Biotite code that builds the C-alpha atoms (Angstrom):
import biotite.structure as struc

atoms = struc.array([
    struc.Atom([88.173, 70.607, 24.924], chain_id="A", res_id=1, res_name="UNK", atom_name="CA", element="C"),
    struc.Atom([87.211, 67.704, 22.421], chain_id="A", res_id=2, res_name="UNK", atom_name="CA", element="C"),
    struc.Atom([86.475, 68.347, 18.923], chain_id="A", res_id=3, res_name="UNK", atom_name="CA", element="C"),
    struc.Atom([83.992, 65.643, 18.957], chain_id="A", res_id=4, res_name="UNK", atom_name="CA", element="C"),
    struc.Atom([82.066, 66.363, 22.243], chain_id="A", res_id=5, res_name="UNK", atom_name="CA", element="C"),
    struc.Atom([81.980, 70.294, 22.625], chain_id="A", res_id=6, res_name="UNK", atom_name="CA", element="C"),
    struc.Atom([80.890, 71.764, 25.888], chain_id="A", res_id=7, res_name="UNK", atom_name="CA", element="C"),
    struc.Atom([77.403, 73.341, 25.503], chain_id="A", res_id=8, res_name="UNK", atom_name="CA", element="C"),
    struc.Atom([76.841, 73.973, 29.013], chain_id="A", res_id=9, res_name="UNK", atom_name="CA", element="C"),
    struc.Atom([76.599, 77.816, 28.633], chain_id="A", res_id=10, res_name="UNK", atom_name="CA", element="C"),
    struc.Atom([72.822, 77.764, 29.745], chain_id="A", res_id=11, res_name="UNK", atom_name="CA", element="C"),
    struc.Atom([71.053, 75.291, 31.898], chain_id="A", res_id=12, res_name="UNK", atom_name="CA", element="C"),
    struc.Atom([68.720, 73.072, 29.285], chain_id="A", res_id=13, res_name="UNK", atom_name="CA", element="C"),
    struc.Atom([66.232, 70.456, 30.429], chain_id="A", res_id=14, res_name="UNK", atom_name="CA", element="C"),
    struc.Atom([65.571, 68.364, 27.300], chain_id="A", res_id=15, res_name="UNK", atom_name="CA", element="C"),
    struc.Atom([63.196, 66.288, 29.422], chain_id="A", res_id=16, res_name="UNK", atom_name="CA", element="C"),
    struc.Atom([60.724, 69.078, 29.777], chain_id="A", res_id=17, res_name="UNK", atom_name="CA", element="C"),
    struc.Atom([61.210, 70.226, 26.174], chain_id="A", res_id=18, res_name="UNK", atom_name="CA", element="C"),
    struc.Atom([60.506, 66.687, 25.024], chain_id="A", res_id=19, res_name="UNK", atom_name="CA", element="C"),
    struc.Atom([57.358, 66.408, 27.240], chain_id="A", res_id=20, res_name="UNK", atom_name="CA", element="C"),
    struc.Atom([55.954, 69.389, 25.196], chain_id="A", res_id=21, res_name="UNK", atom_name="CA", element="C"),
    struc.Atom([57.073, 67.973, 22.018], chain_id="A", res_id=22, res_name="UNK", atom_name="CA", element="C"),
    struc.Atom([55.052, 64.729, 22.902], chain_id="A", res_id=23, res_name="UNK", atom_name="CA", element="C"),
    struc.Atom([52.013, 66.486, 23.806], chain_id="A", res_id=24, res_name="UNK", atom_name="CA", element="C"),
    struc.Atom([51.989, 68.182, 20.356], chain_id="A", res_id=25, res_name="UNK", atom_name="CA", element="C"),
    struc.Atom([53.017, 65.237, 18.450], chain_id="A", res_id=26, res_name="UNK", atom_name="CA", element="C"),
    struc.Atom([51.632, 62.025, 20.281], chain_id="A", res_id=27, res_name="UNK", atom_name="CA", element="C"),
    struc.Atom([48.167, 62.607, 18.671], chain_id="A", res_id=28, res_name="UNK", atom_name="CA", element="C"),
    struc.Atom([49.881, 61.757, 15.449], chain_id="A", res_id=29, res_name="UNK", atom_name="CA", element="C"),
    struc.Atom([50.742, 58.358, 16.876], chain_id="A", res_id=30, res_name="UNK", atom_name="CA", element="C"),
    struc.Atom([47.219, 57.725, 17.990], chain_id="A", res_id=31, res_name="UNK", atom_name="CA", element="C"),
    struc.Atom([44.819, 58.377, 15.351], chain_id="A", res_id=32, res_name="UNK", atom_name="CA", element="C"),
    struc.Atom([41.763, 58.641, 17.571], chain_id="A", res_id=33, res_name="UNK", atom_name="CA", element="C"),
    struc.Atom([43.586, 61.113, 20.147], chain_id="A", res_id=34, res_name="UNK", atom_name="CA", element="C"),
    struc.Atom([42.453, 64.896, 19.506], chain_id="A", res_id=35, res_name="UNK", atom_name="CA", element="C"),
    struc.Atom([45.508, 67.278, 19.152], chain_id="A", res_id=36, res_name="UNK", atom_name="CA", element="C"),
    struc.Atom([45.357, 70.327, 21.461], chain_id="A", res_id=37, res_name="UNK", atom_name="CA", element="C"),
    struc.Atom([43.334, 73.280, 20.665], chain_id="A", res_id=38, res_name="UNK", atom_name="CA", element="C"),
    struc.Atom([42.420, 76.773, 21.681], chain_id="A", res_id=39, res_name="UNK", atom_name="CA", element="C"),
    struc.Atom([44.104, 78.209, 24.610], chain_id="A", res_id=40, res_name="UNK", atom_name="CA", element="C"),
    struc.Atom([46.212, 74.791, 25.334], chain_id="A", res_id=41, res_name="UNK", atom_name="CA", element="C"),
    struc.Atom([47.439, 75.007, 21.791], chain_id="A", res_id=42, res_name="UNK", atom_name="CA", element="C"),
    struc.Atom([48.681, 78.501, 21.925], chain_id="A", res_id=43, res_name="UNK", atom_name="CA", element="C"),
    struc.Atom([50.240, 77.984, 25.243], chain_id="A", res_id=44, res_name="UNK", atom_name="CA", element="C"),
    struc.Atom([52.224, 74.964, 23.860], chain_id="A", res_id=45, res_name="UNK", atom_name="CA", element="C"),
    struc.Atom([53.170, 76.747, 20.720], chain_id="A", res_id=46, res_name="UNK", atom_name="CA", element="C"),
    struc.Atom([54.609, 79.674, 22.841], chain_id="A", res_id=47, res_name="UNK", atom_name="CA", element="C"),
    struc.Atom([56.279, 77.276, 24.979], chain_id="A", res_id=48, res_name="UNK", atom_name="CA", element="C"),
    struc.Atom([58.071, 75.506, 22.150], chain_id="A", res_id=49, res_name="UNK", atom_name="CA", element="C"),
    struc.Atom([59.010, 78.670, 20.465], chain_id="A", res_id=50, res_name="UNK", atom_name="CA", element="C"),
    struc.Atom([60.830, 79.829, 23.823], chain_id="A", res_id=51, res_name="UNK", atom_name="CA", element="C"),
    struc.Atom([62.472, 76.307, 24.016], chain_id="A", res_id=52, res_name="UNK", atom_name="CA", element="C"),
    struc.Atom([63.828, 76.766, 20.358], chain_id="A", res_id=53, res_name="UNK", atom_name="CA", element="C"),
    struc.Atom([64.929, 80.259, 21.144], chain_id="A", res_id=54, res_name="UNK", atom_name="CA", element="C"),
    struc.Atom([66.877, 78.778, 23.984], chain_id="A", res_id=55, res_name="UNK", atom_name="CA", element="C"),
    struc.Atom([68.200, 75.762, 22.568], chain_id="A", res_id=56, res_name="UNK", atom_name="CA", element="C"),
    struc.Atom([69.036, 76.888, 19.053], chain_id="A", res_id=57, res_name="UNK", atom_name="CA", element="C"),
    struc.Atom([72.121, 78.930, 20.070], chain_id="A", res_id=58, res_name="UNK", atom_name="CA", element="C"),
    struc.Atom([73.483, 76.324, 22.468], chain_id="A", res_id=59, res_name="UNK", atom_name="CA", element="C"),
    struc.Atom([73.371, 73.752, 19.585], chain_id="A", res_id=60, res_name="UNK", atom_name="CA", element="C"),
    struc.Atom([74.841, 76.103, 17.041], chain_id="A", res_id=61, res_name="UNK", atom_name="CA", element="C"),
    struc.Atom([77.720, 77.135, 19.421], chain_id="A", res_id=62, res_name="UNK", atom_name="CA", element="C"),
    struc.Atom([78.463, 73.375, 20.000], chain_id="A", res_id=63, res_name="UNK", atom_name="CA", element="C"),
    struc.Atom([78.388, 72.776, 16.220], chain_id="A", res_id=64, res_name="UNK", atom_name="CA", element="C"),
    struc.Atom([80.957, 75.361, 15.392], chain_id="A", res_id=65, res_name="UNK", atom_name="CA", element="C"),
    struc.Atom([83.328, 73.673, 17.854], chain_id="A", res_id=66, res_name="UNK", atom_name="CA", element="C"),
    struc.Atom([83.199, 70.475, 15.730], chain_id="A", res_id=67, res_name="UNK", atom_name="CA", element="C"),
    struc.Atom([85.926, 69.815, 13.208], chain_id="A", res_id=68, res_name="UNK", atom_name="CA", element="C"),
    struc.Atom([85.381, 72.303, 10.190], chain_id="A", res_id=69, res_name="UNK", atom_name="CA", element="C"),
    struc.Atom([85.509, 69.159, 7.690], chain_id="A", res_id=70, res_name="UNK", atom_name="CA", element="C"),
    struc.Atom([82.788, 67.267, 9.927], chain_id="A", res_id=71, res_name="UNK", atom_name="CA", element="C"),
    struc.Atom([79.617, 66.324, 8.209], chain_id="A", res_id=72, res_name="UNK", atom_name="CA", element="C"),
    struc.Atom([78.109, 66.339, 11.652], chain_id="A", res_id=73, res_name="UNK", atom_name="CA", element="C"),
    struc.Atom([78.849, 69.844, 12.074], chain_id="A", res_id=74, res_name="UNK", atom_name="CA", element="C"),
    struc.Atom([76.871, 70.974, 8.944], chain_id="A", res_id=75, res_name="UNK", atom_name="CA", element="C"),
    struc.Atom([74.055, 68.655, 9.634], chain_id="A", res_id=76, res_name="UNK", atom_name="CA", element="C"),
    struc.Atom([73.547, 70.220, 13.358], chain_id="A", res_id=77, res_name="UNK", atom_name="CA", element="C"),
    struc.Atom([73.851, 73.664, 11.472], chain_id="A", res_id=78, res_name="UNK", atom_name="CA", element="C"),
    struc.Atom([71.373, 72.862, 9.017], chain_id="A", res_id=79, res_name="UNK", atom_name="CA", element="C"),
    struc.Atom([68.990, 71.662, 11.668], chain_id="A", res_id=80, res_name="UNK", atom_name="CA", element="C"),
    struc.Atom([69.669, 74.940, 13.659], chain_id="A", res_id=81, res_name="UNK", atom_name="CA", element="C"),
    struc.Atom([68.778, 76.995, 10.513], chain_id="A", res_id=82, res_name="UNK", atom_name="CA", element="C"),
    struc.Atom([65.630, 74.912, 10.098], chain_id="A", res_id=83, res_name="UNK", atom_name="CA", element="C"),
    struc.Atom([64.552, 75.540, 13.547], chain_id="A", res_id=84, res_name="UNK", atom_name="CA", element="C"),
    struc.Atom([65.089, 79.310, 13.026], chain_id="A", res_id=85, res_name="UNK", atom_name="CA", element="C"),
    struc.Atom([63.259, 79.438, 9.830], chain_id="A", res_id=86, res_name="UNK", atom_name="CA", element="C"),
    struc.Atom([60.363, 77.718, 11.668], chain_id="A", res_id=87, res_name="UNK", atom_name="CA", element="C"),
    struc.Atom([60.370, 80.474, 14.380], chain_id="A", res_id=88, res_name="UNK", atom_name="CA", element="C"),
    struc.Atom([60.158, 83.093, 11.535], chain_id="A", res_id=89, res_name="UNK", atom_name="CA", element="C"),
    struc.Atom([57.312, 81.410, 9.842], chain_id="A", res_id=90, res_name="UNK", atom_name="CA", element="C"),
    struc.Atom([53.617, 82.021, 10.570], chain_id="A", res_id=91, res_name="UNK", atom_name="CA", element="C"),
    struc.Atom([50.682, 79.524, 10.682], chain_id="A", res_id=92, res_name="UNK", atom_name="CA", element="C"),
    struc.Atom([49.260, 78.903, 7.332], chain_id="A", res_id=93, res_name="UNK", atom_name="CA", element="C"),
    struc.Atom([45.677, 77.402, 6.598], chain_id="A", res_id=94, res_name="UNK", atom_name="CA", element="C"),
    struc.Atom([47.714, 75.624, 3.629], chain_id="A", res_id=95, res_name="UNK", atom_name="CA", element="C"),
    struc.Atom([50.024, 73.700, 5.984], chain_id="A", res_id=96, res_name="UNK", atom_name="CA", element="C"),
    struc.Atom([47.394, 72.731, 8.931], chain_id="A", res_id=97, res_name="UNK", atom_name="CA", element="C"),
    struc.Atom([46.794, 76.117, 10.447], chain_id="A", res_id=98, res_name="UNK", atom_name="CA", element="C"),
    struc.Atom([47.915, 76.505, 13.943], chain_id="A", res_id=99, res_name="UNK", atom_name="CA", element="C"),
    struc.Atom([47.918, 72.863, 14.885], chain_id="A", res_id=100, res_name="UNK", atom_name="CA", element="C"),
    struc.Atom([50.304, 72.178, 11.858], chain_id="A", res_id=101, res_name="UNK", atom_name="CA", element="C"),
    struc.Atom([52.484, 75.022, 12.659], chain_id="A", res_id=102, res_name="UNK", atom_name="CA", element="C"),
    struc.Atom([52.769, 73.847, 16.391], chain_id="A", res_id=103, res_name="UNK", atom_name="CA", element="C"),
    struc.Atom([53.732, 70.192, 15.201], chain_id="A", res_id=104, res_name="UNK", atom_name="CA", element="C"),
    struc.Atom([56.415, 71.752, 12.919], chain_id="A", res_id=105, res_name="UNK", atom_name="CA", element="C"),
    struc.Atom([58.051, 73.663, 15.637], chain_id="A", res_id=106, res_name="UNK", atom_name="CA", element="C"),
    struc.Atom([57.733, 70.667, 17.851], chain_id="A", res_id=107, res_name="UNK", atom_name="CA", element="C"),
    struc.Atom([59.611, 68.386, 15.303], chain_id="A", res_id=108, res_name="UNK", atom_name="CA", element="C"),
    struc.Atom([62.289, 71.137, 15.032], chain_id="A", res_id=109, res_name="UNK", atom_name="CA", element="C"),
    struc.Atom([62.467, 71.151, 18.737], chain_id="A", res_id=110, res_name="UNK", atom_name="CA", element="C"),
    struc.Atom([62.837, 67.482, 19.162], chain_id="A", res_id=111, res_name="UNK", atom_name="CA", element="C"),
    struc.Atom([65.827, 67.251, 16.511], chain_id="A", res_id=112, res_name="UNK", atom_name="CA", element="C"),
    struc.Atom([67.558, 69.998, 18.388], chain_id="A", res_id=113, res_name="UNK", atom_name="CA", element="C"),
    struc.Atom([67.131, 68.010, 21.589], chain_id="A", res_id=114, res_name="UNK", atom_name="CA", element="C"),
    struc.Atom([68.701, 65.022, 19.861], chain_id="A", res_id=115, res_name="UNK", atom_name="CA", element="C"),
    struc.Atom([71.670, 67.023, 18.746], chain_id="A", res_id=116, res_name="UNK", atom_name="CA", element="C"),
    struc.Atom([72.043, 68.615, 21.924], chain_id="A", res_id=117, res_name="UNK", atom_name="CA", element="C"),
    struc.Atom([72.096, 65.414, 23.741], chain_id="A", res_id=118, res_name="UNK", atom_name="CA", element="C"),
    struc.Atom([74.609, 63.641, 21.329], chain_id="A", res_id=119, res_name="UNK", atom_name="CA", element="C"),
    struc.Atom([76.761, 66.703, 21.493], chain_id="A", res_id=120, res_name="UNK", atom_name="CA", element="C"),
    struc.Atom([76.919, 66.399, 25.243], chain_id="A", res_id=121, res_name="UNK", atom_name="CA", element="C"),
    struc.Atom([76.845, 62.666, 25.245], chain_id="A", res_id=122, res_name="UNK", atom_name="CA", element="C"),
    struc.Atom([73.455, 62.537, 27.278], chain_id="A", res_id=123, res_name="UNK", atom_name="CA", element="C"),
    struc.Atom([71.510, 60.563, 24.437], chain_id="A", res_id=124, res_name="UNK", atom_name="CA", element="C"),
    struc.Atom([68.524, 58.923, 26.036], chain_id="A", res_id=125, res_name="UNK", atom_name="CA", element="C"),
])
């Protein structure tokens, strides 16, 4: 097993589907006149992103620990995993945009984990 490209295939991961969900939450940021999801759709998307984070974080973490111990990339990836897990433990707050803001923060964390997962597996899009 290579120290630069560890095997993370312990669980099937569909990053394309994960990115589709991320885009549904983040694309309104790119198009000011687009309205972000609300109500039931927002709750469903938020729970879906939470599930994806719970699936992907251990995969990425396992791969990161297989990198060389003095690798900056290893600690960058582990920091991203920590950030994703801290987002999962957080709750929506009116101070930070309420439920839509929380969903976008989760989506950004998932997007970053997808980037790391794809890089570690040599499948960057």
